VEXGUVEX-270010 format. One line per field, with one value per atom (N, C-alpha, C): atom name; z, x, y. Coordinates in nm, 2 decimals. Example, Ala and Ser with C-alpha at 12.3 -4.5 7.8 and 13.67 -1.06 7.14 Angstrom:
<atoms>
at = N	CA	C	N	CA	C
pz = 0.78	0.78	0.78	0.71	0.71	0.79
px = 1.32	1.23	1.32	1.28	1.37	1.29
py = -0.57	-0.45	-0.33	-0.22	-0.11	0.00
</atoms>
This chain:
<atoms>
at = N	CA	C	N	CA	C	N	CA	C	N	CA	C	N	CA	C	N	CA	C	N	CA	C	N	CA	C	N	CA	C	N	CA	C	N	CA	C	N	CA	C	N	CA	C	N	CA	C	N	CA	C	N	CA	C	N	CA	C	N	CA	C	N	CA	C	N	CA	C	N	CA	C	N	CA	C	N	CA	C	N	CA	C	N	CA	C	N	CA	C	N	CA	C	N	CA	C	N	CA	C	N	CA	C	N	CA	C	N	CA	C	N	CA	C	N	CA	C	N	CA	C	N	CA	C	N	CA	C	N	CA	C	N	CA	C	N	CA	C	N	CA	C	N	CA	C	N	CA	C	N	CA	C	N	CA	C	N	CA	C	N	CA	C	N	CA	C	N	CA	C	N	CA	C	N	CA	C	N	CA	C	N	CA	C	N	CA	C	N	CA	C	N	CA	C	N	CA	C	N	CA	C	N	CA	C	N	CA	C	N	CA	C	N	CA	C	N	CA	C	N	CA	C	N	CA	C	N	CA	C	N	CA	C	N	CA	C	N	CA	C	N	CA	C	N	CA	C	N	CA	C	N	CA	C	N	CA	C	N	CA	C	N	CA	C	N	CA	C	N	CA	C	N	CA	C	N	CA	C	N	CA	C	N	CA	C	N	CA	C	N	CA	C	N	CA	C	N	CA	C	N	CA	C	N	CA	C	N	CA	C	N	CA	C	N	CA	C	N	CA	C	N	CA	C	N	CA	C	N	CA	C	N	CA	C	N	CA	C	N	CA	C	N	CA	C	N	CA	C	N	CA	C	N	CA	C	N	CA	C	N	CA	C	N	CA	C	N	CA	C	N	CA	C	N	CA	C	N	CA	C	N	CA	C	N	CA	C	N	CA	C	N	CA	C	N	CA	C	N	CA	C	N	CA	C	N	CA	C	N	CA	C	N	CA	C	N	CA	C	N	CA	C	N	CA	C	N	CA	C	N	CA	C	N	CA	C	N	CA	C	N	CA	C	N	CA	C	N	CA	C	N	CA	C	N	CA	C	N	CA	C	N	CA	C	N	CA	C	N	CA	C	N	CA	C	N	CA	C	N	CA	C	N	CA	C	N	CA	C	N	CA	C	N	CA	C	N	CA	C	N	CA	C	N	CA	C	N	CA	C	N	CA	C	N	CA	C	N	CA	C	N	CA	C	N	CA	C	N	CA	C	N	CA	C	N	CA	C	N	CA	C	N	CA	C	N	CA	C	N	CA	C	N	CA	C	N	CA	C	N	CA	C	N	CA	C	N	CA	C	N	CA	C	N	CA	C	N	CA	C	N	CA	C	N	CA	C	N	CA	C	N	CA	C	N	CA	C	N	CA	C	N	CA	C	N	CA	C	N	CA	C	N	CA	C	N	CA	C	N	CA	C	N	CA	C	N	CA	C	N	CA	C	N	CA	C	N	CA	C	N	CA	C	N	CA	C	N	CA	C	N	CA	C	N	CA	C	N	CA	C	N	CA	C	N	CA	C	N	CA	C	N	CA	C	N	CA	C	N	CA	C	N	CA	C	N	CA	C	N	CA	C	N	CA	C	N	CA	C	N	CA	C	N	CA	C	N	CA	C	N	CA	C	N	CA	C	N	CA	C	N	CA	C	N	CA	C	N	CA	C	N	CA	C	N	CA	C	N	CA	C	N	CA	C	N	CA	C	N	CA	C	N	CA	C	N	CA	C	N	CA	C	N	CA	C	N	CA	C	N	CA	C	N	CA	C	N	CA	C	N	CA	C	N	CA	C	N	CA	C	N	CA	C	N	CA	C	N	CA	C	N	CA	C	N	CA	C	N	CA	C	N	CA	C	N	CA	C	N	CA	C	N	CA	C	N	CA	C	N	CA	C	N	CA	C	N	CA	C	N	CA	C	N	CA	C	N	CA	C	N	CA	C	N	CA	C	N	CA	C	N	CA	C	N	CA	C	N	CA	C	N	CA	C	N	CA	C	N	CA	C	N	CA	C	N	CA	C	N	CA	C	N	CA	C	N	CA	C	N	CA	C	N	CA	C	N	CA	C	N	CA	C	N	CA	C
pz = 1.45	1.40	1.48	1.53	1.62	1.52	1.56	1.48	1.50	1.39	1.40	1.45	1.49	1.54	1.44	1.31	1.20	1.20	1.20	1.20	1.32	1.44	1.56	1.55	1.49	1.47	1.38	1.27	1.18	1.26	1.34	1.42	1.52	1.58	1.67	1.60	1.48	1.41	1.37	1.32	1.27	1.39	1.50	1.62	1.67	1.68	1.73	1.63	1.50	1.40	1.40	1.42	1.42	1.53	1.65	1.76	1.72	1.66	1.62	1.51	1.42	1.31	1.37	1.47	1.53	1.60	1.66	1.72	1.61	1.50	1.40	1.33	1.32	1.26	1.34	1.47	1.55	1.54	1.48	1.47	1.32	1.23	1.09	1.03	1.08	1.02	1.05	1.14	1.17	1.11	1.03	0.97	0.85	0.83	0.71	0.60	0.49	0.37	0.25	0.17	0.05	-0.06	-0.19	-0.30	-0.38	-0.40	-0.47	-0.62	-0.66	-0.79	-0.79	-0.91	-0.92	-0.83	-0.73	-0.64	-0.56	-0.54	-0.47	-0.36	-0.23	-0.12	-0.03	0.05	0.16	0.27	0.39	0.51	0.62	0.72	0.84	0.89	0.89	0.94	0.87	0.73	0.66	0.70	0.71	0.74	0.88	0.97	1.11	1.12	1.06	1.07	1.01	0.89	0.83	0.91	0.98	1.07	1.18	1.24	1.34	1.30	1.18	1.13	1.09	1.03	1.00	1.12	1.23	1.35	1.41	1.42	1.48	1.39	1.26	1.18	1.16	1.15	1.13	1.26	1.37	1.50	1.51	1.48	1.49	1.39	1.26	1.16	1.07	1.12	1.05	0.92	0.90	0.78	0.66	0.69	0.58	0.54	0.41	0.36	0.38	0.37	0.40	0.28	0.22	0.10	0.14	0.16	0.20	0.10	0.10	0.00	0.01	0.13	0.15	0.15	0.19	0.21	0.10	0.02	-0.08	-0.01	-0.06	-0.01	0.07	0.19	0.27	0.32	0.38	0.44	0.37	0.41	0.35	0.20	0.14	0.00	-0.05	0.03	-0.01	0.10	0.11	0.22	0.20	0.32	0.32	0.28	0.29	0.25	0.24	0.21	0.20	0.25	0.34	0.39	0.28	0.24	0.15	0.23	0.25	0.34	0.28	0.31	0.29	0.43	0.48	0.62	0.64	0.52	0.53	0.39	0.37	0.24	0.25	0.17	0.19	0.24	0.20	0.26	0.23	0.11	0.07	0.17	0.19	0.29	0.43	0.47	0.60	0.61	0.51	0.52	0.51	0.46	0.45	0.57	0.67	0.78	0.76	0.65	0.62	0.68	0.77	0.85	0.77	0.66	0.58	0.53	0.60	0.57	0.65	0.61	0.67	0.65	0.73	0.72	0.65	0.55	0.48	0.49	0.54	0.55	0.49	0.40	0.34	0.35	0.35	0.34	0.22	0.14	0.02	0.04	0.00	0.01	-0.12	-0.17	-0.30	-0.41	-0.42	-0.52	-0.51	-0.39	-0.37	-0.23	-0.22	-0.09	0.00	0.11	0.20	0.33	0.35	0.47	0.44	0.48	0.46	0.57	0.60	0.70	0.65	0.67	0.65	0.78	0.84	0.97	0.96	1.00	1.01	1.15	1.19	1.34	1.39	1.31	1.36	1.40	1.31	1.34	1.42	1.44	1.51	1.44	1.31	1.23	1.17	1.20	1.16	1.06	0.93	0.83	0.81	0.81	0.79	0.73	0.67	0.61	0.60	0.60	0.56	0.45	0.35	0.24	0.28	0.23	0.26	0.39	0.47	0.60	0.61	0.50	0.51	0.55	0.54	0.57	0.69	0.77	0.89	0.92	0.99	1.05	1.19	1.26	1.40	1.41	1.47	1.48	1.40	1.32	1.24	1.10	1.05	0.91	0.81	0.70	0.60	0.48	0.41	0.28	0.19	0.07	-0.03	-0.05	-0.11	-0.15	-0.25	-0.24	-0.33	-0.43	-0.44	-0.54	-0.68	-0.75	-0.89	-0.99	-0.94	-1.04	-1.03	-1.14	-1.14	-1.09	-1.12	-1.08	-0.93	-0.86	-0.71	-0.64	-0.72	-0.67	-0.65	-0.55	-0.52	-0.54	-0.62	-0.66	-0.61	-0.61	-0.58	-0.68	-0.69	-0.79	-0.73	-0.81	-0.77	-0.90	-0.88	-0.99	-0.99	-1.10	-1.10	-1.08	-1.01	-1.01	-1.15	-1.17	-1.30	-1.34	-1.46	-1.51	-1.47	-1.39	-1.35	-1.41	-1.49	-1.55	-1.64	-1.71	-1.80	-1.73	-1.69	-1.62	-1.70	-1.83	-1.92	-1.93	-1.94	-1.95	-1.82	-1.71	-1.58	-1.56	-1.60	-1.59	-1.68	-1.80	-1.89	-1.82	-1.76	-1.69	-1.57	-1.49	-1.38	-1.42	-1.53	-1.58	-1.62	-1.69	-1.74	-1.63	-1.53	-1.42	-1.33	-1.31	-1.23	-1.29	-1.42	-1.49	-1.48	-1.47	-1.47	-1.33	-1.23	-1.10	-0.99	-0.87	-0.76	-0.73	-0.79	-0.77	-0.76	-0.77	-0.76	-0.65	-0.56	-0.46	-0.49	-0.45	-0.47	-0.34	-0.25	-0.12	-0.09	-0.19	-0.18	-0.10	-0.08	-0.02	-0.08	-0.17	-0.23	-0.14	-0.03	0.07	0.14	0.18	0.24	0.14	0.02	-0.08	-0.10	-0.10	-0.12	0.01	0.13	0.25	0.26	0.21	0.21	0.11	0.00	-0.09	-0.01	0.06	0.14	0.24	0.30	0.40	0.35	0.21	0.15	0.15	0.19	0.19	0.05	-0.03	-0.17	-0.24	-0.36	-0.44	-0.54	-0.56	-0.65	-0.65	-0.70	-0.70	-0.82	-0.88	-0.99	-0.98	-1.03	-1.03	-1.12	-1.18	-1.25	-1.18	-1.22	-1.18	-1.03	-0.98	-0.85	-0.83	-0.71	-0.68	-0.59	-0.57	-0.49	-0.35	-0.29	-0.15	-0.14	-0.25	-0.24	-0.23	-0.29	-0.31	-0.26	-0.22	-0.19	-0.08	0.03	0.14	0.11	0.06	0.03	-0.07	-0.17	-0.27	-0.21	-0.12	-0.05	0.03	0.11	0.19	0.11	0.00	-0.08	-0.14	-0.18	-0.24	-0.14	-0.02	0.09	0.14	0.11	0.14	0.03	-0.07	-0.18	-0.30	-0.30	-0.42	-0.53	-0.65	-0.77	-0.80	-0.80	-0.82	-0.94	-1.03	-1.15	-1.18	-1.28	-1.34	-1.44	-1.50	-1.59	-1.73	-1.75	-1.87	-1.84	-1.72	-1.68	-1.63	-1.62	-1.58	-1.43	-1.39	-1.25	-1.22	-1.31	-1.30	-1.24	-1.13	-1.07	-1.04	-1.00	-0.96	-1.09	-1.18	-1.30	-1.39	-1.40	-1.48	-1.42	-1.28	-1.21	-1.22	-1.22	-1.22	-1.15	-1.11	-1.03	-1.05	-1.06	-1.05	-0.97	-0.88	-0.78	-0.76	-0.75	-0.72	-0.67	-0.62	-0.59	-0.71	-0.69	-0.81	-0.89	-0.83	-0.89	-0.99	-0.97	-1.05	-1.12	-1.10	-1.15	-1.30	-1.37	-1.52	-1.58	-1.52	-1.57	-1.54	-1.42	-1.38	-1.46	-1.49	-1.57	-1.71	-1.77	-1.91	-1.91	-1.81	-1.80	-1.79	-1.71	-1.69	-1.82	-1.87	-1.97	-2.12	-2.14	-2.27	-2.30	-2.19	-2.21	-2.25
px = 1.56	1.50	1.38	1.38	1.27	1.16	1.04	0.92	0.87	0.83	0.78	0.64	0.60	0.46	0.36	0.39	0.30	0.28	0.40	0.39	0.32	0.34	0.28	0.13	0.08	-0.07	-0.12	-0.05	-0.08	-0.08	0.02	0.04	-0.08	-0.12	-0.23	-0.36	-0.38	-0.50	-0.50	-0.38	-0.37	-0.38	-0.33	-0.33	-0.47	-0.55	-0.68	-0.77	-0.76	-0.84	-0.79	-0.66	-0.61	-0.68	-0.69	-0.75	-0.90	-0.97	-1.11	-1.11	-1.02	-1.01	-0.98	-0.89	-0.86	-0.99	-1.07	-1.19	-1.29	-1.30	-1.39	-1.34	-1.21	-1.15	-1.18	-1.19	-1.23	-1.38	-1.46	-1.60	-1.65	-1.56	-1.58	-1.70	-1.75	-1.86	-1.99	-1.99	-2.11	-2.11	-2.01	-2.00	-2.10	-2.16	-2.24	-2.14	-2.16	-2.07	-2.15	-2.10	-2.17	-2.06	-2.11	-2.02	-2.01	-1.89	-1.87	-1.86	-1.81	-1.80	-1.76	-1.73	-1.70	-1.57	-1.59	-1.48	-1.43	-1.50	-1.46	-1.56	-1.52	-1.61	-1.58	-1.68	-1.66	-1.75	-1.69	-1.76	-1.78	-1.86	-1.87	-1.73	-1.64	-1.50	-1.43	-1.44	-1.38	-1.43	-1.56	-1.63	-1.60	-1.60	-1.57	-1.43	-1.34	-1.20	-1.17	-1.24	-1.22	-1.28	-1.39	-1.45	-1.35	-1.29	-1.19	-1.07	-1.02	-0.90	-0.94	-1.05	-1.10	-1.11	-1.17	-1.19	-1.06	-0.96	-0.83	-0.75	-0.75	-0.67	-0.73	-0.86	-0.92	-0.92	-0.93	-0.92	-0.78	-0.68	-0.54	-0.51	-0.55	-0.51	-0.64	-0.72	-0.85	-0.82	-0.70	-0.67	-0.64	-0.64	-0.61	-0.74	-0.76	-0.87	-0.85	-0.95	-0.95	-1.00	-0.92	-0.97	-0.96	-1.07	-1.08	-1.14	-1.10	-1.15	-1.30	-1.36	-1.50	-1.58	-1.53	-1.61	-1.58	-1.48	-1.45	-1.37	-1.38	-1.31	-1.40	-1.35	-1.42	-1.31	-1.36	-1.27	-1.28	-1.18	-1.19	-1.17	-1.23	-1.22	-1.08	-1.00	-0.86	-0.77	-0.75	-0.67	-0.52	-0.46	-0.31	-0.24	-0.32	-0.27	-0.39	-0.36	-0.47	-0.43	-0.50	-0.48	-0.54	-0.46	-0.51	-0.51	-0.63	-0.65	-0.71	-0.65	-0.72	-0.73	-0.85	-0.87	-0.84	-0.86	-0.84	-0.80	-0.67	-0.61	-0.60	-0.68	-0.68	-0.81	-0.92	-1.06	-1.10	-1.07	-1.10	-1.03	-0.90	-0.83	-0.90	-0.93	-0.99	-1.12	-1.21	-1.34	-1.33	-1.22	-1.20	-1.11	-1.08	-1.01	-0.86	-0.81	-0.67	-0.60	-0.50	-0.43	-0.33	-0.37	-0.28	-0.35	-0.35	-0.42	-0.36	-0.39	-0.32	-0.40	-0.35	-0.40	-0.30	-0.34	-0.25	-0.30	-0.20	-0.23	-0.11	-0.15	-0.04	-0.09	0.01	-0.02	0.04	-0.05	-0.01	-0.01	0.10	0.11	0.17	0.12	0.17	0.19	0.09	0.09	0.19	0.25	0.34	0.32	0.35	0.34	0.46	0.43	0.54	0.55	0.45	0.46	0.37	0.41	0.33	0.35	0.24	0.24	0.16	0.22	0.15	0.16	0.04	0.04	-0.03	0.03	-0.02	-0.06	-0.18	-0.22	-0.19	-0.22	-0.20	-0.06	0.04	0.18	0.24	0.17	0.22	0.34	0.33	0.44	0.40	0.48	0.45	0.56	0.53	0.62	0.59	0.69	0.66	0.78	0.75	0.85	0.80	0.90	0.88	0.98	0.93	1.01	1.15	1.25	1.39	1.44	1.37	1.41	1.43	1.42	1.44	1.31	1.31	1.20	1.23	1.13	1.15	1.05	1.09	1.00	1.01	0.92	0.94	1.05	1.15	1.27	1.39	1.37	1.48	1.47	1.58	1.58	1.58	1.50	1.49	1.57	1.62	1.68	1.63	1.61	1.56	1.67	1.63	1.73	1.83	1.95	2.06	2.09	1.99	2.00	2.03	2.11	2.15	2.10	2.07	2.03	1.88	1.81	1.67	1.64	1.73	1.70	1.70	1.76	1.77	1.66	1.58	1.49	1.35	1.28	1.15	1.06	0.96	0.87	0.73	0.66	0.51	0.44	0.31	0.22	0.08	-0.01	-0.15	-0.24	-0.36	-0.45	-0.56	-0.57	-0.67	-0.81	-0.90	-1.04	-1.10	-1.20	-1.26	-1.31	-1.27	-1.31	-1.22	-1.11	-1.02	-0.88	-0.86	-0.73	-0.73	-0.63	-0.62	-0.57	-0.66	-0.62	-0.53	-0.57	-0.49	-0.35	-0.32	-0.19	-0.11	-0.18	-0.12	-0.08	-0.17	-0.14	-0.02	-0.01	0.11	0.24	0.23	0.35	0.39	0.29	0.32	0.39	0.34	0.40	0.55	0.57	0.70	0.80	0.76	0.84	0.87	0.77	0.79	0.89	0.89	0.99	1.13	1.15	1.28	1.34	1.26	1.30	1.28	1.30	1.28	1.13	1.04	0.90	0.83	0.69	0.61	0.50	0.48	0.38	0.27	0.14	0.03	-0.06	-0.04	-0.10	-0.21	-0.25	-0.37	-0.37	-0.25	-0.25	-0.13	-0.16	-0.06	0.02	-0.04	0.03	0.13	0.10	0.20	0.30	0.27	0.37	0.47	0.43	0.53	0.61	0.55	0.63	0.73	0.69	0.78	0.90	0.88	0.99	1.09	1.03	1.11	1.20	1.14	1.21	1.30	1.31	1.39	1.33	1.21	1.14	1.11	1.07	1.05	1.16	1.20	1.30	1.23	1.10	1.03	0.88	0.80	0.66	0.61	0.50	0.43	0.28	0.20	0.06	-0.01	-0.12	-0.21	-0.34	-0.42	-0.55	-0.57	-0.47	-0.46	-0.52	-0.56	-0.61	-0.51	-0.52	-0.43	-0.41	-0.52	-0.51	-0.44	-0.43	-0.36	-0.21	-0.16	-0.02	0.05	-0.03	0.03	0.14	0.10	0.19	0.31	0.27	0.37	0.47	0.43	0.53	0.63	0.59	0.69	0.78	0.73	0.81	0.92	0.87	0.97	1.07	1.03	1.13	1.23	1.18	1.27	1.36	1.33	1.42	1.52	1.52	1.61	1.56	1.43	1.37	1.35	1.35	1.31	1.17	1.09	0.94	0.90	0.83	0.77	0.64	0.57	0.46	0.51	0.42	0.46	0.49	0.49	0.55	0.69	0.73	0.86	0.86	0.74	0.73	0.69	0.65	0.62	0.47	0.38	0.24	0.17	0.22	0.17	0.02	-0.03	-0.17	-0.26	-0.23	-0.31	-0.30	-0.18	-0.16	-0.22	-0.25	-0.31	-0.22	-0.09	0.01	0.13	0.21	0.33	0.42	0.55	0.66	0.77	0.82	0.92	1.02	1.15	1.25	1.38	1.47	1.60	1.67	1.76	1.82	1.91	1.96	2.05	1.98	1.85	1.78	1.66	1.63	1.51	1.51	1.61	1.61	1.58	1.64	1.61	1.47	1.42	1.28	1.18	1.20	1.11	1.10	1.22	1.22	1.15	1.17	1.10	0.95	0.90	0.76	0.70	0.76	0.69	0.72	0.84	0.88	0.89	0.91	0.92	1.05
py = 0.66	0.78	0.82	0.94	0.99	1.03	0.98	1.01	1.16	1.22	1.36	1.36	1.48	1.50	1.45	1.48	1.44	1.28	1.21	1.07	1.02	1.08	1.03	1.04	1.15	1.16	1.04	1.01	0.90	0.77	0.75	0.63	0.62	0.73	0.72	0.68	0.73	0.69	0.55	0.50	0.36	0.27	0.30	0.21	0.20	0.31	0.30	0.22	0.25	0.17	0.03	0.00	-0.14	-0.22	-0.16	-0.23	-0.27	-0.18	-0.21	-0.32	-0.31	-0.42	-0.55	-0.56	-0.69	-0.75	-0.66	-0.71	-0.76	-0.68	-0.73	-0.85	-0.87	-0.99	-1.11	-1.10	-1.21	-1.25	-1.16	-1.18	-1.17	-1.20	-1.17	-1.23	-1.34	-1.41	-1.33	-1.24	-1.16	-1.02	-0.99	-0.85	-0.84	-0.73	-0.70	-0.66	-0.73	-0.71	-0.67	-0.57	-0.54	-0.54	-0.54	-0.55	-0.42	-0.37	-0.25	-0.28	-0.40	-0.44	-0.59	-0.64	-0.79	-0.81	-0.91	-0.95	-0.83	-0.72	-0.61	-0.58	-0.60	-0.60	-0.49	-0.45	-0.35	-0.40	-0.39	-0.44	-0.33	-0.37	-0.28	-0.25	-0.34	-0.32	-0.21	-0.21	-0.10	0.03	0.04	0.17	0.22	0.12	0.16	0.21	0.14	0.18	0.32	0.34	0.47	0.59	0.56	0.67	0.70	0.60	0.62	0.70	0.66	0.73	0.88	0.90	1.03	1.12	1.06	1.14	1.18	1.09	1.13	1.23	1.20	1.29	1.43	1.44	1.57	1.65	1.58	1.65	1.71	1.64	1.69	1.79	1.77	1.86	1.90	1.99	2.02	2.10	2.15	2.22	2.13	2.00	1.90	1.84	1.81	1.73	1.59	1.51	1.37	1.29	1.20	1.13	0.98	0.92	0.78	0.69	0.57	0.47	0.46	0.46	0.44	0.56	0.68	0.80	0.91	0.89	1.00	1.11	1.23	1.34	1.44	1.48	1.57	1.67	1.78	1.88	2.01	2.10	2.24	2.24	2.35	2.37	2.40	2.46	2.49	2.44	2.31	2.25	2.27	2.26	2.27	2.14	2.03	1.90	1.81	1.68	1.58	1.45	1.39	1.26	1.16	1.06	0.96	0.82	0.77	0.66	0.53	0.42	0.29	0.23	0.22	0.18	0.03	-0.05	-0.19	-0.24	-0.24	-0.29	-0.44	-0.51	-0.66	-0.70	-0.64	-0.67	-0.81	-0.86	-1.00	-1.10	-1.08	-1.16	-1.16	-1.03	-1.01	-1.09	-1.08	-1.15	-1.30	-1.35	-1.50	-1.55	-1.46	-1.50	-1.52	-1.46	-1.47	-1.36	-1.38	-1.28	-1.20	-1.14	-1.05	-0.94	-0.83	-0.70	-0.59	-0.47	-0.36	-0.23	-0.13	0.01	0.09	0.18	0.26	0.41	0.49	0.64	0.71	0.81	0.89	1.04	1.13	1.27	1.33	1.40	1.46	1.61	1.68	1.83	1.88	1.98	2.04	1.94	1.85	1.75	1.63	1.62	1.51	1.44	1.32	1.25	1.28	1.33	1.37	1.28	1.20	1.10	0.98	0.87	0.75	0.65	0.57	0.47	0.35	0.23	0.10	0.02	-0.01	-0.07	-0.21	-0.31	-0.45	-0.47	-0.46	-0.47	-0.61	-0.72	-0.85	-0.89	-0.84	-0.87	-0.75	-0.65	-0.53	-0.47	-0.46	-0.41	-0.28	-0.17	-0.04	0.01	0.02	0.07	0.22	0.30	0.45	0.52	0.63	0.72	0.86	0.95	1.09	1.12	1.20	1.23	1.29	1.23	1.28	1.23	1.15	1.11	0.96	0.88	0.74	0.67	0.53	0.45	0.36	0.32	0.25	0.15	0.04	-0.06	-0.04	0.02	0.06	0.16	0.13	0.22	0.17	0.06	0.01	0.07	0.12	0.18	0.07	0.09	-0.01	0.02	-0.09	-0.08	-0.19	-0.15	-0.25	-0.36	-0.47	-0.58	-0.52	-0.58	-0.55	-0.67	-0.75	-0.86	-0.81	-0.89	-0.85	-0.95	-1.07	-1.18	-1.21	-1.20	-1.23	-1.37	-1.47	-1.61	-1.62	-1.54	-1.55	-1.46	-1.39	-1.29	-1.33	-1.29	-1.32	-1.19	-1.21	-1.09	-1.11	-1.00	-1.00	-0.93	-0.96	-0.89	-0.90	-0.85	-0.86	-0.87	-0.92	-0.94	-0.83	-0.75	-0.64	-0.70	-0.63	-0.66	-0.67	-0.74	-0.75	-0.61	-0.57	-0.44	-0.33	-0.36	-0.25	-0.27	-0.37	-0.39	-0.51	-0.53	-0.64	-0.76	-0.85	-0.97	-1.07	-1.08	-1.17	-1.12	-0.99	-0.94	-0.97	-0.95	-0.97	-1.12	-1.21	-1.35	-1.39	-1.33	-1.36	-1.31	-1.19	-1.13	-1.22	-1.26	-1.35	-1.47	-1.54	-1.66	-1.63	-1.52	-1.49	-1.46	-1.39	-1.35	-1.48	-1.56	-1.68	-1.78	-1.79	-1.88	-1.82	-1.69	-1.63	-1.60	-1.63	-1.58	-1.70	-1.66	-1.76	-1.78	-1.69	-1.71	-1.58	-1.59	-1.47	-1.50	-1.41	-1.42	-1.33	-1.37	-1.29	-1.30	-1.20	-1.21	-1.12	-1.03	-0.96	-0.83	-0.77	-0.63	-0.56	-0.46	-0.39	-0.30	-0.25	-0.17	-0.25	-0.38	-0.46	-0.51	-0.54	-0.58	-0.47	-0.34	-0.23	-0.22	-0.23	-0.23	-0.34	-0.46	-0.57	-0.55	-0.49	-0.45	-0.36	-0.26	-0.17	-0.24	-0.35	-0.43	-0.53	-0.55	-0.65	-0.79	-0.80	-0.93	-0.98	-0.89	-0.91	-0.83	-0.87	-0.80	-0.70	-0.72	-0.63	-0.66	-0.56	-0.57	-0.49	-0.55	-0.47	-0.50	-0.41	-0.43	-0.32	-0.36	-0.27	-0.25	-0.15	-0.13	-0.08	-0.01	0.03	0.17	0.21	0.34	0.41	0.54	0.62	0.57	0.53	0.48	0.35	0.27	0.14	0.16	0.27	0.28	0.40	0.50	0.63	0.62	0.55	0.53	0.44	0.32	0.22	0.26	0.34	0.38	0.47	0.56	0.65	0.57	0.47	0.39	0.31	0.26	0.18	0.27	0.39	0.49	0.54	0.56	0.61	0.50	0.38	0.27	0.24	0.32	0.31	0.24	0.21	0.15	0.25	0.19	0.27	0.25	0.35	0.34	0.42	0.35	0.41	0.35	0.41	0.34	0.24	0.16	0.05	0.10	0.24	0.30	0.35	0.34	0.39	0.54	0.59	0.73	0.74	0.86	0.89	0.90	0.87	0.89	0.76	0.72	0.59	0.60	0.72	0.73	0.74	0.83	0.85	0.73	0.67	0.55	0.42	0.43	0.32	0.19	0.22	0.10	0.14	0.04	0.06	-0.06	-0.03	-0.13	-0.07	-0.15	-0.11	-0.22	-0.19	-0.29	-0.21	-0.29	-0.23	-0.18	-0.08	-0.01	-0.11	-0.21	-0.30	-0.40	-0.42	-0.52	-0.46	-0.33	-0.27	-0.28	-0.24	-0.24	-0.38	-0.49	-0.62	-0.66	-0.62	-0.66	-0.58	-0.45	-0.38	-0.43	-0.47	-0.52	-0.66	-0.74	-0.87	-0.86	-0.77	-0.75	-0.69	-0.58	-0.50	-0.54	-0.61	-0.64	-0.79	-0.87	-1.01	-1.06
</atoms>
């Protein structure tokens, strides 16, 4: 699949920010870190990467607004679209030297996500999608898992930050899913979790307490790979509900019932 000019702009921004993040990752002990909330950190690396992405995207498409995790929303009052950016999804991993983090960039137009990219600079893996055009890892088209049996399936989840979700409920769900499946992984990057579902590495993923920048790109990529994506009420309000559950169509119903009903 040939990438569009829009995706190429997103790739340019992610690649440039990714190179800076790799340099910062090699010198992580010297980064200035501040705390946004309990167990929720932001570093110089997050801010530098966001500035780079903002510069590239706004130079290429000044008619779009920019909504970043660290800077909030900037741009025209009546934009033609809006970039939704997490410059470093997996900051806690990054700050502890764990090589599992990514850049997430999505484009929202007319209230819907039309393009998304999740880039893992360390592994040089670029997951991307445009609405109606499929999902890709580099040039390879992605399809979600076709597993039908929960017992053979591997799932992923995340733990909400303190004050952002019901941790006790999540722990109960993780225990329930772990006993009924091949296991549950918790690696600390929702963007990569969703991309991995799209690639068939995980058979499903769910999490509460998320923000738009955590899931906007990954949800589109998973959906374009054939995944069924809803909030944890079974609806389509993943951003306002701050929750998401995704799986292949052959196992989604079983997975949804296991997570939400027990």
